[in-house]
Structures are given as C-alpha cells and as structure tokens.
VMD Tcl script that draws the C-alpha trace (Angstrom):
set ca {
  {9.85 1.53 -2.04}
  {9.34 -1.44 -4.16}
  {7.43 -4.56 -2.47}
  {9.17 -7.26 -5.16}
  {5.77 -9.26 -4.62}
  {6.25 -9.00 -0.62}
  {3.29 -7.90 1.86}
  {5.66 -6.43 4.08}
  {4.20 -4.70 7.70}
  {4.48 -1.37 8.13}
  {6.91 -0.55 11.28}
  {5.58 2.71 12.06}
  {2.67 5.52 10.77}
  {3.30 5.74 6.80}
  {2.25 8.01 4.41}
  {2.22 6.71 1.04}
  {1.85 8.94 -2.24}
  {3.81 6.13 -4.74}
  {4.87 2.09 -3.80}
  {7.37 1.20 -6.15}
  {6.21 2.25 -10.18}
  {2.72 2.13 -8.29}
  {1.34 5.80 -7.98}
  {-1.66 6.28 -5.97}
  {-4.11 9.21 -7.13}
  {-4.02 10.55 -3.40}
  {-1.62 10.13 -0.43}
  {-2.32 7.27 2.03}
  {-1.76 7.04 5.57}
  {-0.11 2.98 6.30}
  {-1.15 2.45 9.98}
  {1.79 0.40 12.10}
  {1.04 -2.93 12.18}
  {-0.86 -2.95 8.43}
  {0.12 -5.25 5.78}
  {0.49 -3.44 2.46}
  {0.54 -4.17 -1.34}
  {-0.38 -3.37 -4.59}
  {-2.70 -5.47 -6.64}
  {-4.18 -4.46 -10.22}
  {-5.13 -0.79 -10.08}
  {-5.33 -0.64 -6.27}
  {-2.81 -0.38 -3.03}
  {-4.44 -3.19 -0.76}
  {-4.37 -2.13 3.51}
  {-5.11 -5.13 5.44}
  {-5.44 -4.47 9.28}
  {-3.93 -7.13 11.77}
  {-8.13 -8.50 11.94}
  {-7.80 -9.31 8.29}
  {-9.88 -6.03 6.83}
  {-8.57 -5.20 3.59}
  {-8.96 -1.59 2.11}
  {-8.37 -0.26 -1.41}
  {-6.85 2.63 -2.68}
  {-6.86 3.53 -6.33}
  {-3.67 4.54 -8.51}
  {-1.79 3.81 -11.49}
  {1.33 2.16 -12.86}
  {3.83 4.45 -14.34}
  {6.60 3.04 -15.80}
}
mol new
graphics top color blue
foreach p $ca { graphics top sphere $p radius 0.5 }
foreach p [lrange $ca 0 end-1] q [lrange $ca 1 end] { graphics top cylinder $p $q radius 0.2 }
display resetview
C-alpha cells in the first residue's frame, strides 16, 4: 500500500505489516473508519474522535 501523501480511511479492519516502503516493527490492526499515514519513524492511526496512536517502524528502500 502506497499512500503518496494521502491520509486514507480504512474501509474495513486491516492488518498492516508495511505501508509502501515503511516496514512496521510489529503487525498493527487498523480498525475500519480510522485514518492512517506515516510520519518520520512511525505509522500514525487516528480514530474518528481525533485520538492518535503511533507505531514504530523504519523506512526500507
């Protein structure tokens, strides 16, 4: 999955191990209706209420 600067909303429950070139340290569940994107060294998952959670990873090219 390549985000190209977008902040998509998960259409259903997703299990992510990588997002584009970004590889997560551990698999992360992204619930339906949550926005997600990468910033520096983390995957950001935002709830519909605006709460954000960050999950570590690294950029691999």
